[in-house]
C-alpha positions in Angstrom: 0.0 0.0 0.0 1.2 3.5 -0.7 2.8 5.1 2.3 0.7 8.0 3.6 2.7 11.1 4.4 1.7 14.4 5.7 0.3 16.8 3.0 3.2 17.3 0.6 4.2 21.0 0.5 7.5 20.7 -1.2 8.7 18.7 -4.1 12.4 18.1 -4.6 12.9 17.6 -8.4 15.7 15.5 -9.8 17.4 15.9 -13.1 18.0 12.5 -14.6 20.8 11.5 -16.8 21.2 8.2 -18.5 24.6 7.1 -19.8 23.3 7.2 -23.4 20.5 9.7 -23.1 18.5 11.7 -20.5 15.7 14.1 -20.3 15.2 16.9 -17.9 12.2 16.7 -15.5 9.3 19.1 -16.0 9.1 21.8 -13.3 6.1 21.3 -11.1 4.2 24.5 -10.6 4.8 26.4 -7.3 7.1 23.8 -5.9 10.7 24.0 -4.9 13.3 22.4 -7.1 16.7 21.0 -6.1 19.2 19.7 -8.6 19.9 15.9 -8.4 22.0 13.9 -10.8 20.9 10.4 -11.8 22.9 8.1 -14.0 21.9 4.7 -15.5 24.7 2.3 -16.6 24.0 -0.9 -18.5 26.1 -3.8 -17.1 28.1 -6.0 -19.4 27.9 -9.4 -17.7 30.8 -10.7 -19.8 29.0 -13.1 -22.0 31.5 -14.9 -24.2 31.8 -13.2 -27.6 29.7 -10.2 -26.6 30.9 -6.7 -27.2 28.1 -4.6 -25.7 25.5 -4.8 -22.9 24.6 -8.4 -22.3 21.0 -9.2 -23.1 19.4 -12.3 -21.7 17.4 -14.6 -23.9 14.1 -13.0 -22.7 15.3 -9.5 -23.8 16.2 -8.4 -20.3 18.9 -5.8 -19.9 20.7 -5.3 -16.6 21.5 -1.8 -15.3 23.1 0.0 -12.4 21.6 3.4 -11.3 23.5 5.9 -9.3 22.2 9.2 -8.0 22.7 11.9 -5.4 20.6 14.7 -4.1 21.6 18.0 -2.6 19.0 18.4 0.1 18.5 22.0 1.2 17.3 21.0 4.7 16.9 17.9 6.9 13.9 15.6 6.1 11.9 14.2 8.9 9.2 11.6 9.3 9.4 10.0 5.9 9.7 10.6 2.2 8.9 9.1 -1.2 11.0 8.6 -4.3 9.2 8.5 -7.7 11.0 7.1 -10.8 9.4 7.1 -14.3 11.2 5.1 -17.0 10.7 4.7 -20.7 10.8 0.9 -20.5 9.3 -1.8 -18.3 11.3 -2.5 -15.1 11.4 -6.1 -14.1 13.4 -5.7 -10.9 15.2 -3.1 -8.8 17.3 -4.1 -5.9 18.5 -1.6 -3.3 19.3 -1.4 0.4 17.8 2.0 1.2 14.1 2.0 0.1 11.1 -0.3 -0.3 8.8 -0.4 -3.3 5.4 0.8 -2.2 3.6 1.5 -5.5 3.9 0.9 -9.3 1.7 1.3 -12.3 0.4 -1.5 -14.5 3.4 -1.7 -16.9 6.0 -1.1 -14.2 7.4 2.1 -15.8 6.5 4.3 -12.8 7.8 3.1 -9.4 7.3 4.8 -6.0 9.6 3.9 -3.1 9.5 4.7 0.6 12.1 4.6 3.3 13.3 1.8 5.5 12.6 1.9 9.2 16.1 3.2 9.9 16.2 6.1 7.4 12.8 7.9 7.8 14.9 11.0 8.4 17.5 12.3 5.9 20.2 14.8 6.5 21.8 17.0 3.8 24.8 15.2 2.4 23.2 11.7 2.7 25.1 9.4 0.3 22.8 7.2 -1.8 24.2 3.8 -2.8 23.9 2.3 -6.3 20.6 0.6 -7.2 20.6 -2.3 -9.7 17.9 -3.9 -11.7 16.7 -5.3 -15.0 14.5 -3.8 -17.7 13.0 -4.6 -21.1 16.0 -3.8 -23.3 18.4 -0.9 -23.6 19.1 2.0 -23.5 17.0 2.8 -20.5 16.0 6.5 -20.0 14.9 8.0 -16.7 12.0 10.3 -17.8 11.2 11.7 -14.4 12.7 11.4 -10.9 11.9 13.3 -7.7 11.9 13.0 -3.9 8.9 14.4 -2.1 8.7 15.2 1.6 7.0 17.5 4.1 9.3 20.4 5.0 7.2 21.3 8.0 7.8 17.9 9.8 9.7 18.3 13.0 12.5 16.0 14.3 11.1 13.4 16.7 11.4 14.0 20.4 13.9 11.6 21.9 14.3 10.3 25.4 17.7 10.8 27.0 20.4 8.2 26.2 21.1 5.4 28.6 24.1 5.6 30.8 27.4 4.2 29.4 29.4 1.7 31.3 32.9 1.2 29.8 34.5 -1.8 31.3 33.0 -5.3 31.1 32.1 -6.4 34.7 34.2 -9.3 36.1 36.9 -9.1 33.4 40.4 -7.8 34.0 41.1 -5.7 30.9 44.6 -6.0 29.4 46.8 -2.9 29.9 48.4 -1.0 27.0 51.8 -2.1 25.9 54.5 0.4 25.0 55.2 0.6 21.3 51.7 -0.3 20.2 49.5 2.4 18.7 46.5 0.6 20.0 46.0 -1.9 22.8 46.0 -5.1 20.7 45.7 -7.5 23.6 42.5 -5.7 24.7 41.1 -5.8 21.2 41.6 -9.6 21.1 40.2 -10.0 24.5 37.1 -8.0 23.7 36.6 -9.8 20.4 36.3 -13.1 22.2 33.8 -11.6 24.6 31.7 -10.8 21.6 31.7 -14.5 20.6 30.7 -15.5 24.2 27.8 -13.1 23.9 26.7 -15.0 20.7 26.6 -18.4 22.4 23.5 -20.5 22.2 22.5 -23.3 24.6 23.4 -23.8 28.2 25.8 -21.2 29.5 28.9 -22.6 31.3 29.6 -21.8 34.9 32.6 -19.7 34.0 30.7 -17.4 31.6 32.0 -13.9 31.3 29.0 -12.1 29.8 26.7 -11.6 32.8 23.6 -10.8 30.9 23.5 -13.9 28.7 21.7 -17.0 30.0 20.5 -20.4 28.6 18.7 -20.2 25.3 17.6 -22.4 22.4 17.2 -25.4 24.6 14.6 -27.0 22.4 16.8 -26.8 19.2 16.5 -30.2 17.5 13.3 -31.1 19.2 11.4 -30.9 16.0 13.4 -33.8 14.6 13.6 -35.8 17.8 17.3 -34.9 18.4 19.1 -33.1 21.1 20.8 -30.3 19.1 21.2 -28.2 22.2 21.4 -29.0 25.9 23.3 -31.4 28.2 26.2 -33.7 27.2 26.7 -34.6 23.7 26.4 -38.2 24.7 22.8 -38.2 23.6 24.0 -37.7 20.0 25.9 -40.9 19.8 24.8 -42.8 22.9 22.2 -45.0 21.1 24.1 -45.2 17.8 24.7 -48.9 18.2 21.6 -49.6 20.2 19.0 -47.9 18.1 18.5 -44.3 17.0 15.4 -43.7 19.1 17.3 -44.5 22.3 20.0 -42.1 21.4 17.5 -39.3 20.9 16.2 -39.7 24.3 19.6 -40.1 25.9 20.6 -36.5 25.4 17.3 -34.9 26.1 17.7 -34.7 29.8 20.0 -32.0 31.2 23.4 -33.6 31.6 22.3 -36.8 30.0 25.2 -38.8 28.7 25.3 -41.6 26.3 23.2 -43.9 28.4 20.0 -43.2 26.5 20.4 -45.9 23.9 19.3 -49.5 24.6 22.9 -50.4 24.5 24.2 -46.8 24.6 27.6 -45.9 26.0 28.1 -44.3 29.3 28.9 -40.6 29.7 32.4 -39.8 28.5 32.8 -43.2 26.9 34.1 -43.7 23.3 32.1 -45.5 20.7 33.1 -46.7 17.2 30.6 -46.8 14.4 30.2 -50.5 13.4 29.7 -50.1 9.7 31.8 -48.3 7.1 34.9 -46.2 7.9 35.9 -45.9 11.5 33.7 -43.3 13.3 35.4 -41.9 16.3 33.1 -39.9 18.5 33.9 -37.9 21.6 31.4 -37.3 24.3 33.1 -34.1 25.4 33.5 -33.3 29.0 33.0 -29.7 28.0 29.3 -30.4 27.5 27.8 -27.0 26.8 29.1 -26.6 23.2 26.0 -25.5 21.3 27.0 -23.2 18.5 26.6 -19.5 18.0 23.8 -17.2 16.9 24.7 -15.7 13.6 24.3 -12.0 14.0 21.8 -9.7 15.6 19.2 -12.4 15.2 19.1 -15.9 16.6 19.3 -18.1 13.6 22.2 -20.6 13.5 23.6 -20.6 10.0 26.2 -23.2 9.7 27.8 -22.0 6.4 29.0 -18.6 7.6 29.5 -19.8 11.2 31.8 -22.6 10.1 33.7 -20.1 7.9 34.2 -17.9 10.9 35.5 -20.9 12.8 38.0 -21.7 10.0 39.4 -18.2 10.1 39.6 -18.1 13.9 41.5 -21.4 13.9 43.7 -20.3 11.1 44.6 -17.2 13.1 45.5 -19.3 16.1 47.7 -21.6 14.0 49.5 -18.8 12.1 49.8 -16.2 14.8 50.3 -18.3 17.9 52.9 -15.9 19.3 50.3 -13.1 19.0 47.7 -14.9 21.0 50.2 -16.1 23.6 51.7 -12.6 23.8 48.2 -11.3 24.5 47.6 -14.1 27.1 44.5 -15.1 25.1 45.3 -18.5 23.7 43.1 -20.3 26.2 40.2 -18.1 25.4 40.7 -18.7 21.7 40.6 -22.5 22.2 37.5 -22.1 24.3 35.9 -19.9 21.6 36.7 -22.3 18.8 35.7 -25.4 20.7 32.2 -24.0 21.4 31.8 -24.2 17.6 33.6 -27.4 16.8 31.7 -29.5 19.4 28.5 -28.2 17.8 29.6 -29.0 14.2 30.4 -32.5 15.2 27.1 -32.8 17.0 25.2 -31.7 13.8 27.0 -34.4 11.8 24.3 -37.0 12.8 25.2 -39.7 10.2 27.8 -40.6 7.7 25.9 -38.9 4.9 23.8 -36.3 6.7 24.3 -33.1 8.5 22.1 -30.4 10.0 23.1 -27.1 8.5 20.6 -24.5 9.8 18.5 -24.0 12.9 15.5 -21.7 12.5 14.7 -19.4 9.6 13.8 -15.9 8.6 10.0 -16.1 9.1 10.4 -17.6 12.5 13.2 -15.3 13.7 13.4 -12.0 11.9 9.9 -10.9 12.6 10.2 -11.2 16.4 12.5 -8.9 18.3 13.2 -10.6 21.7 16.1 -11.8 23.7 17.4 -15.3 22.8 16.4 -16.4 26.3 12.8 -15.4 25.5 12.3 -17.3 22.2 9.1 -19.3 22.3 8.5 -20.4 18.7 9.5 -23.8 17.4 12.8 -23.5 15.6 13.0 -25.9 12.6 16.1 -27.9 12.0 17.3 -28.2 8.3 19.3 -31.2 7.2 21.2 -32.1 4.0 21.7 -35.6 2.7 22.6 -37.3 -0.5 19.0 -37.0 -1.6 19.0 -33.3 -0.6 22.6 -32.3 -0.9 24.3 -29.2 0.4 27.9 -28.9 -0.4 28.8 -25.4 0.8 28.1 -25.8 4.6 29.3 -29.4 4.7 32.6 -28.5 3.0 33.1 -25.4 5.1 32.5 -27.5 8.2 35.1 -30.0 7.0 37.6 -27.1 6.6 36.7 -25.7 10.0 37.2 -29.0 11.8 40.5 -29.8 9.9 41.9 -26.3 10.7 40.7 -26.7 14.3 42.4 -30.1 14.5 45.7 -28.4 13.8 45.0 -25.7 16.4 44.0 -28.1 19.2 46.8 -30.6 18.4 49.4 -28.0 19.1 48.1 -27.4 22.6 47.1 -30.8 24.0 47.9 -31.0 27.7 48.6 -27.3 28.1 47.0 -25.3 30.8 47.7 -22.6 33.4 50.7 -20.4 33.2 50.8 -16.8 32.0 49.9 -17.2 28.4 46.2 -17.2 28.8 45.8 -21.0 29.0 44.2 -21.0 32.4 40.8 -21.0 30.6 41.8 -23.8 28.3 38.8 -26.2 27.6 38.9 -29.8 28.6 40.1 -32.0 25.7 42.6 -34.6 24.9 44.3 -36.4 22.0 41.2 -38.4 21.2 39.2 -35.3 20.8 41.8 -34.0 18.4 41.4 -37.2 16.4 37.7 -36.9 16.4 37.9 -33.5 14.8 39.9 -34.9 11.9 37.7 -38.0 11.5 34.5 -35.8 11.2 36.3 -33.5 8.8 37.3 -36.4 6.5 33.8 -37.9 6.5 32.2 -34.6 5.8 34.5 -34.0 2.9 33.8 -37.4 1.5 30.0 -36.9 1.9 30.1 -33.5 0.1 32.2 -34.8 -2.8 30.1 -37.9 -3.3 26.8 -36.0 -3.0 27.3 -32.6 -4.5 24.7 -29.9 -4.7 23.7 -26.4 -3.7 22.4 -26.3 -0.2 19.6 -23.8 -1.0 18.6 -24.9 -4.5 19.1 -28.7 -4.1 19.1 -29.1 -0.3 16.1 -26.8 0.1 17.6 -25.0 3.1 16.0 -21.5 3.4 19.3 -19.6 3.7 18.7 -17.5 0.6 17.5 -14.6 2.8 21.0 -14.0 4.1 23.6 -16.6 3.0 22.5 -18.1 -0.3 26.1 -18.9 -1.4 27.5 -19.3 -4.9 29.3 -22.2 -6.5 31.2 -24.5 -4.1 34.3 -25.3 -6.0 36.3 -22.9 -3.9 35.0 -24.5 -0.7 36.0 -27.9 -2.1 39.5 -26.9 -2.8 39.7 -25.0 0.5 38.5 -28.0 2.5 40.9 -30.4 0.6 43.9 -28.1 1.4 43.0 -28.0 5.1 42.7 -31.7 5.2 46.1 -32.0 3.4 47.7 -29.8 6.1 46.1 -31.9 8.8 46.8 -35.4 7.3 49.7 -35.0 4.9 47.7 -37.2 2.5 48.7 -36.3 -1.0 45.3 -37.2 -2.4 43.8 -34.1 -0.8 46.4 -31.8 -2.4 45.8 -33.5 -5.8 42.1 -33.0 -5.3 42.6 -29.3 -4.6 44.8 -28.8 -7.6 42.3 -30.6 -9.9 39.5 -28.3 -8.6 41.6 -25.2 -8.8 41.3 -24.3 -12.4 37.5 -24.2 -12.3 37.2 -22.3 -9.1 40.2 -20.3 -8.2 42.6 -19.6 -11.1 43.1 -16.0 -12.1 42.8 -17.2 -15.7 39.3 -18.5 -15.4 36.6 -16.6 -17.3 35.1 -13.9 -15.1 34.1 -10.3 -14.7 37.4 -8.4 -14.4 36.4 -6.9 -11.1 36.1 -10.3 -9.6 39.8 -10.7 -9.7 39.6 -8.6 -6.5 36.5 -10.2 -5.1 36.5 -10.0 -1.3 37.8 -12.9 0.6 35.1 -14.1 3.0 32.5 -16.7 4.0 31.4 -17.3 0.4 34.6 -16.8 -1.5 37.8 -18.6 -0.7 39.6 -18.1 -3.9 42.4 -15.9 -2.5 42.7 -18.2 0.5 43.0 -21.2 -1.7 45.9 -19.5 -3.6 47.6 -18.6 -0.4 47.4 -22.2 1.0 48.6 -23.6 -2.3 51.6 -21.3 -2.4 52.3 -22.0 1.2 52.2 -25.8 0.6 53.9 -26.0 -2.8 55.9 -22.7 -3.2 54.8 -22.8 -6.9 55.0 -19.4 -8.5 51.6 -19.4 -10.3 49.8 -19.4 -6.9 51.9 -16.5 -5.6 51.1 -14.6 -8.8 47.4 -15.2 -8.3 47.5 -14.2 -4.7 49.5 -11.0 -5.4 47.1 -10.2 -8.3 44.3 -10.3 -5.8 45.9 -8.5 -2.9 47.7 -5.8 -4.9 44.3 -4.5 -6.1 43.5 -3.7 -2.5 46.9 -2.8 -1.2 47.7 -0.4 -4.1 44.3 1.1 -4.1 43.6 0.1 -7.7 40.9 -0.9 -8.6 39.7 -1.1 -5.0 39.3 2.5 -3.9 39.7 3.9 -0.4 37.4 6.2 1.6 38.7 9.6 2.4 40.0 8.3 5.8 41.6 5.2 4.2 39.3 2.2 4.4 39.2 -0.1 1.4 35.7 0.0 0.3 33.6 -2.2 -2.1 30.2 -2.5 -0.4 28.2 -0.7 2.3 27.1 -4.1 3.7 29.7 -5.2 6.2 32.3 -2.7 4.9 34.6 -3.2 7.9 34.4 -7.0 7.6 35.6 -6.9 4.0 38.6 -4.7 4.8 39.5 -6.7 7.9 39.4 -10.0 6.0 41.8 -8.5 3.4 44.1 -7.3 6.2 44.2 -10.8 7.7 45.0 -12.2 4.2 47.7 -9.6 3.7 49.4 -10.5 7.0 49.3 -14.2 6.1 50.8 -13.5 2.7 53.5 -11.4 4.3 54.5 -14.4 6.5 55.2 -16.2 3.2 57.6 -13.5 2.1 55.2 -11.7 -0.4 55.7 -7.9 -0.2 56.0 -8.1 3.6 56.5 -4.5 4.3 53.7 -3.3 2.0 51.2 -5.9 3.0 51.8 -5.4 6.8 51.5 -1.7 6.4 48.3 -2.1 4.6 46.9 -4.5 7.2 47.8 -2.0 9.9 46.0 0.8 8.1 42.8 -1.2 7.9 42.8 -2.5 11.4 43.8 0.8 12.9 41.0 2.5 10.9 38.6 0.2 12.7 40.2 0.8 16.1 40.2 4.6 15.8 42.2 6.0 13.0 38.9 6.4 11.1 37.9 9.3 13.3 40.7 11.3 14.7 40.6 15.0 15.6 42.6 16.7 12.8 44.2 19.1 15.3 44.9 17.0 18.4 45.0 13.5 16.9 42.6 12.3 19.6 40.5 9.3 18.7 36.9 10.4 18.3 35.4 7.0 17.7 36.2 3.3 17.4 34.2 0.7 15.5 34.9 -2.0 18.0 32.3 -1.8 20.7 33.6 -1.0 24.2 37.2 -0.6 22.9 37.3 3.2 23.3 35.4 5.9 25.0 33.2 6.6 21.9 31.9 3.5 20.0 28.6 2.4 18.4 26.0 2.3 21.1 23.0 1.0 19.1 24.0 -2.2 17.3 21.2 -4.1 15.5 21.3 -6.9 18.1 18.4 -8.3 19.9 20.1 -9.5 23.0 21.7 -6.2 23.8 18.6 -4.2 22.9 16.6 -5.9 25.6 16.9 -5.6 29.4 16.9 -8.6 31.7 13.1 -8.4 32.1 12.6 -8.8 28.3 11.8 -5.2 27.6 13.2 -4.4 24.1 13.8 -1.2 22.3 15.6 -1.0 18.9 16.4 2.8 18.8 19.3 5.2 19.0 19.2 5.7 22.8 21.9 3.2 23.5 21.4 -0.5 24.1 20.8 -1.9 27.5 24.1 -3.8 27.4 27.4 -3.2 25.7 28.3 -5.9 23.2 32.0 -5.8 24.0 34.3 -6.5 21.1 31.8 -6.6 18.3 32.6 -5.0 15.0 29.6 -3.3 13.5 28.9 -3.4 9.7 30.7 -0.1 9.1 30.7 3.2 7.3 29.7 4.2 3.9 32.1 5.3 1.2 32.4 8.8 2.6 33.3 7.5 6.1 29.8 8.4 7.4 28.1 6.0 9.8 24.6 5.8 11.2 24.6 4.5 14.8 21.0 3.3 14.8 19.7 0.0 15.9 17.2 -0.4 13.0 20.0 0.0 10.5 21.0 -3.6 9.9 23.1 -2.7 6.9 25.7 -0.5 8.6 25.1 -1.3 12.3 24.5 -5.1 12.6 27.2 -7.5 13.9 27.9 -11.0 12.8 30.2 -14.0 13.5 32.1 -13.5 10.3 32.5 -9.7 10.9 34.9 -10.5 13.7 36.7 -13.6 12.6 39.1 -12.1 10.0 39.5 -9.0 12.1 40.5 -11.0 15.2 43.0 -13.0 13.1 44.5 -9.7 11.8 44.8 -8.2 15.3 46.6 -11.4 16.4 48.9 -11.0 13.5 49.7 -7.5 14.4 50.2 -8.5 18.1 52.7 -11.2 16.9 54.6 -8.5 15.0 54.6 -6.5 18.3 56.0 -9.5 20.2 58.7 -9.9 17.5 59.5 -6.1 17.6 58.4 -5.8 14.0 55.3 -3.7 14.4 57.1 -0.4 13.9 54.5 1.8 15.6 56.3 5.1 16.4 53.5 6.7 18.5 52.3 6.2 22.1 49.5 3.7 22.7 46.2 5.5 22.7 43.7 2.9 23.7 
């Protein structure tokens, strides 16, 4: 339905320019006019043999529309954008407005604001909109923004008080020679992961306002995918599946639920097929992580975050130990790996998502107050899902390397006093699950949304899985030394990860992250083989970021490609650059680049030009001024369940979280409803944390070269 605004008194007219042609808007009588530039670009999708805009078989042309408006005054309480084109529009995608009205032939479209941008300030930067239309060239015939200039800014209650230090946590002190307190940043990042935990909270929890949640996860399929010991998962494996289901349903229930089930803490071996080593961990509260500001448990991005966390611990061990945070890292990773193994409920089956958008996104409550049934989604050979299964294999193999290096450690002054309880058999179990998951995914390939029917397309649809396949194979080669895995990765490489494969030129610099492992695959291949083509491909990727061409920087220096998770993208590249530097590739340049991106996040983004004082940090709680209103249900609700998603300041500080980040002009909107720039997520912190550990390792080795006093 058309959004009803107050009587429109002013009309802001736009002047539209298409790349090929444009026409000036007619001047509405007695209405104010403000100049706005609009540009439509037709996208060449790189169809083989094509020389112009790519036209699909149905005559559809794809376009990108960019525009800006010079508002003469602030806009309050809503607005409308009207666009009139000379051709039928099939689709427009954007992150800043909702379609609220259109005519019969889809040539006139009216958009209204999102919840978070009802108000506009002069200088507001619009992002590009993309879409498809009936042929090219497309002309914008009319475009204007309408609003009520008499609307007043809303009255706002006073902000909530700010408490700086996390209660019950001894914060690391600054270290001389570090521009920022890197140990504190690592410490706080792992506090963020603890705030994202699902399930039964352990007795040594450090986030006081988080309690048990999601205790019925798995109930819909008769499995314990949440509470108690993991014994219920395997306890009845030899004595019947039904017994095993009941074994873990009781709090603390061990493996005794099956008719012949094992006792708590006992080891069982699957009787058929390859050996199936299963641990009933004594650390029995490992129940996965909520993905972001919501409570869905998406295994694909969650496992990807786990892989990067484990990789950071393996590559930058000195950094974690120098920060006295290795024990917390192991605890952080184990909370995930225990859950991944728990979700692997059979040789050829794995649960890859708990809950979905309709159940979760339309309810704004604490995780402790969830009441709706959360559906569990499984992939099998009949309904395959390669991406989350392969990423889980990579995460478990990388974690195997991490845990193997610290078996039997504990106590001391290197942060290992919080080391979780595990032994060599647990380490073996990680690898066994990783190998079985890889075998399952390769034998039963398929897209987990399209073929597996897992409803992740709202948030993490995922592309082709060839990069995940090579990625997982390489981690398994590192963990096992089995040459077959290296050969498999190389055979997959040319279709997934070679710089010579056919692609859009911009994709040579595609961000490294949860859905794209190409650069990571090249780095691992070079590390393992020292073959020059892999180094070339990796440098080809990184140099586009490090040298600022074609990846541009914001005025304050952030590498910027997208407004959605802009800090996550830059932090992942910083992590990759530090890893490449460890392999001898442009070490000085790559380390300098990594520092610039991480230091931007920690405070260089927002310094006073005169005094050099840090005016803001994007890591919550790290400095005196930080985002106060993340899009995060648990922090926006008090302990009585009263929730308010606003800009007053959350009830709790989400220590260590990295919010989505700024726009390309370095502006940032600290508003809870703005899930684009102000949400948090597991993968937002994983590469960042690895990069901070890498910088901390340089500090320990006296290679950081920070020539200014520590500021935070």
